[in-house]
C-alpha distance (Angstrom), angle and dihedral (degrees) to the residues before:
residue distance angle dihedral
M1 . . .
E2 3.77 . .
A3 3.81 111.2 .
P4 3.79 108.9 -86.9
V5 3.78 123.2 -112.3
A6 3.80 123.6 -151.5
V7 3.79 133.0 -145.9
V8 3.81 115.9 -157.6
L9 3.80 116.2 -162.7
A10 3.80 105.0 -139.7
A11 3.79 107.1 144.9
G12 3.80 99.6 103.2
K13 3.77 127.1 117.4
G14 3.79 98.4 -148.6
T15 3.79 95.2 -140.3
R16 3.81 94.7 -176.9
M17 3.81 92.2 55.3
Q18 3.82 92.2 75.7
S19 3.79 91.7 -133.7
E20 3.78 135.5 115.3
L21 3.80 90.2 -141.3
P22 3.80 120.8 99.5
K23 3.79 104.3 -97.1
V24 3.81 94.1 -115.7
L25 3.81 90.5 59.7
L26 3.79 94.7 56.9
P27 3.82 107.5 117.4
V28 3.78 123.2 -107.9
G29 3.77 114.4 -178.5
G30 3.79 88.8 -9.7
R31 3.83 95.8 -54.0
P32 3.82 132.4 90.1
M33 3.79 107.2 -94.3
I34 3.81 93.5 -124.1
E35 3.81 89.1 63.8
Y36 3.81 89.5 67.9
V37 3.81 90.8 50.9
L38 3.80 91.5 51.5
D39 3.81 90.6 47.0
A40 3.82 90.5 53.3
L41 3.80 91.9 49.9
Q42 3.79 91.5 49.4
A43 3.81 91.9 48.1
A44 3.82 88.8 52.2
G45 3.81 89.9 56.7
I46 3.80 99.6 -100.7
G47 3.77 109.8 139.7
Q48 3.81 102.6 170.9
V49 3.79 118.4 62.8
L50 3.81 131.6 177.3
V51 3.80 111.5 -157.0
V52 3.80 112.8 -159.5
V53 3.80 108.4 -145.9
G54 3.78 132.3 -173.2
H55 3.81 123.7 140.5
R56 3.82 108.5 62.3
A57 3.78 89.2 -15.0
E58 3.79 92.1 175.5
L59 3.81 90.6 67.7
V60 3.80 92.9 53.1
R61 3.79 91.7 46.6
A62 3.79 91.7 50.4
R63 3.81 94.2 47.2
L64 3.81 93.5 49.9
A65 3.80 97.8 36.4
D66 3.80 93.1 112.7
R67 3.82 97.0 48.8
Q68 3.78 112.1 113.8
G69 3.80 117.5 -125.4
V70 3.82 95.0 13.1
R71 3.80 121.4 130.9
F72 3.79 127.4 176.8
V73 3.79 130.5 -130.6
D74 3.81 121.7 -169.3
Q75 3.79 121.5 -131.3
T76 3.79 99.4 -168.1
E77 3.81 93.9 178.5
Q78 3.80 122.7 44.8
L79 3.80 99.9 -133.0
G80 3.79 99.4 147.3
T81 3.78 141.0 -79.0
G82 3.80 94.2 -66.5
H83 3.78 89.9 54.8
A84 3.82 89.7 47.5
V85 3.81 90.7 59.1
A86 3.80 92.4 40.7
V87 3.82 91.9 60.2
C88 3.81 86.3 62.9
R89 3.81 91.4 62.4
P90 3.84 96.2 108.0
S91 3.81 89.1 56.6
L92 3.81 94.2 43.3
E93 3.80 103.1 44.4
S94 3.80 92.9 89.2
V95 3.83 95.2 45.7
R96 3.81 113.8 110.5
G97 3.77 99.1 -179.7
P98 3.79 144.0 44.3
V99 3.79 125.6 -25.7
V100 3.79 118.0 -162.7
V101 3.81 114.1 -152.3
V102 3.81 119.1 -165.5
A103 3.79 139.4 159.2
G104 3.78 119.5 -103.4
D105 3.81 91.6 -141.6
S106 3.82 95.0 63.6
P107 3.81 103.2 90.7
L108 3.81 93.5 166.7
L109 3.81 93.1 63.3
Q110 3.81 107.5 138.0
P111 3.83 124.7 -137.8
E112 3.81 90.5 -143.3
S113 3.80 90.9 59.2
L114 3.80 91.6 50.8
A115 3.80 90.7 48.3
R116 3.82 91.6 52.6
L117 3.80 92.3 49.8
L118 3.80 92.0 47.7
A119 3.80 91.4 48.8
E120 3.80 91.2 50.3
Q121 3.79 91.7 51.0
Q122 3.79 91.7 48.5
Q123 3.80 94.6 47.1
T124 3.81 97.1 45.4
G125 3.80 101.9 30.6
A126 3.81 88.8 -131.7
A127 3.78 118.1 173.8
C128 3.80 87.9 -137.3
V129 3.78 136.7 13.0
L130 3.78 114.8 -175.2
G131 3.75 126.1 -166.6
T132 3.79 115.4 -131.0
L133 3.77 140.0 168.0
H134 3.78 138.3 -165.1
K135 3.78 112.2 -109.8
P136 3.80 121.3 -172.2
D137 3.81 90.2 -145.2
P138 3.81 106.0 37.2
R139 3.80 96.9 170.0
G140 3.78 114.4 145.4
L141 3.81 95.1 16.2
G142 3.79 133.2 104.7
R143 3.79 113.5 -102.2
V144 3.81 124.2 -131.0
V145 3.80 111.4 -131.4
R146 3.81 118.6 -156.0
D147 3.79 132.2 -176.0
A148 3.82 125.7 -118.2
E149 3.82 90.2 -83.8
G150 3.79 92.2 52.4
N151 3.79 95.9 -106.4
F152 3.79 119.8 143.7
Q153 3.78 115.5 -96.3
A154 3.80 109.0 165.1
I155 3.77 149.6 -37.4
V156 3.79 114.1 -113.7
E157 3.79 120.0 -164.2
E158 3.79 112.2 -131.1
R159 3.79 94.0 -118.3
D160 3.82 89.3 55.9
A161 3.83 97.2 39.3
T162 3.78 126.7 112.0
P163 3.83 118.5 -123.3
E164 3.83 88.7 -101.2
E165 3.79 92.9 50.8
R166 3.80 90.9 50.5
L167 3.80 88.7 62.1
L168 3.82 90.7 63.6
T169 3.80 114.3 105.0
E170 3.81 100.7 -164.2
V171 3.78 106.0 98.5
N172 3.76 138.7 -169.4
M173 3.80 115.4 -122.9
S174 3.82 99.3 -171.2
T175 3.79 93.5 -105.1
Y176 3.80 111.2 132.0
V177 3.78 143.1 162.3
F178 3.81 111.7 -158.2
D179 3.77 132.1 -178.2
C180 3.79 96.2 -118.2
Q181 3.80 103.3 -133.9
P182 3.82 97.0 48.3
L183 3.81 87.6 46.3
L184 3.80 91.7 56.4
G185 3.79 89.4 51.4
A186 3.80 91.6 50.4
L187 3.79 92.1 49.7
D188 3.81 88.4 60.0
L189 3.81 89.3 59.2
L190 3.80 98.1 51.4
R191 3.79 116.4 120.7
S192 3.79 129.9 -168.0
N193 3.81 96.3 -137.0
N194 3.81 94.4 131.5
R195 3.77 135.4 98.1
Q196 3.80 93.7 -90.3
R197 3.81 93.7 46.2
E198 3.80 88.2 -132.3
F199 3.79 135.4 131.8
Y200 3.81 105.2 -111.0
L201 3.79 120.2 -151.4
T202 3.81 84.2 -157.3
D203 3.81 88.5 72.9
C204 3.82 92.0 62.3
P205 3.83 97.8 77.5
G206 3.81 90.3 52.9
I207 3.81 91.5 47.1
L208 3.80 90.6 50.8
R209 3.80 91.6 48.5
G210 3.81 89.5 50.8
Q211 3.80 89.1 53.8
G212 3.79 90.3 56.7
Y213 3.79 98.1 -101.7
L214 3.78 122.1 138.4
V215 3.81 112.2 -104.4
R216 3.79 120.4 -176.0
A217 3.80 129.4 -166.6
L218 3.80 113.6 -161.7
A219 3.80 121.6 -168.9
V220 3.80 91.8 -148.3
L221 3.79 101.5 121.3
R222 3.78 118.1 113.0
A223 3.80 121.2 -120.0
C224 3.80 91.0 -108.2
E225 3.80 89.6 60.6
S226 3.80 89.7 65.8
L227 3.81 88.2 70.1
S228 3.79 112.8 95.5
V229 3.78 127.4 160.2
N230 3.80 122.4 -108.8
T231 3.81 102.2 129.7
P232 3.82 136.8 31.7
D233 3.82 89.3 -107.0
E234 3.81 90.9 54.7
L235 3.80 89.6 48.9
A236 3.80 89.3 54.7
A237 3.82 90.7 49.5
V238 3.81 91.2 51.2
E239 3.80 91.4 49.4
A240 3.79 90.5 51.0
E241 3.81 92.1 49.6
L242 3.79 91.8 46.4
G243 3.79 88.3 54.6
K244 3.81 90.2 54.3
L245 3.81 93.0 48.4
S246 3.79 94.8 47.5
G247 3.78 93.5 41.2
């Protein structure tokens, strides 16, 4: 297997955090939350990382300037997660192996989870393996839709979900391993015909499945990995959980 590359989505402003900092630089346990994400990637054996920056990009660049294997890609317009990965195309066109895509505001990402997803992609040759979990209260998260045999069908964002789909408890946590070249093809087919008028990375697994590629959804993420940071209360919950894990 060619050495995996990672893309970390870190361009967001984090409006609800009441801070001028880019969200990924907000401190958790005394460190910017993106540092934990980069540590998890490194521990999972991923040495090359593309960090997609946007809001106050200069601060993120400065904070991570000493990290080995990290390069930065500018997302000058905030047109969604699919667009954020698409701006990395010049750096990904030569990649003939796996690309891990994760969110920079998920400081409780676990190296073991990444390793399991990478192993699954290597063993099956899947075009996409996404990490999921079952959450008793899935509000606000994209739902994983499966067919009658339990095979992955699609990810549906909550705002676009039907009432039946909103009852599903298996959720997408924006933790993916893609085969790079099929991913680039799927990005070309993204459309912004949704309520947010954005290009969703979450549409790529469904596109790949429709093209006949194997797409796997594995409910291997730990409960702590369902904690991301969008509000001050969520930041407090992440800090509390981090204290438990490190204690």
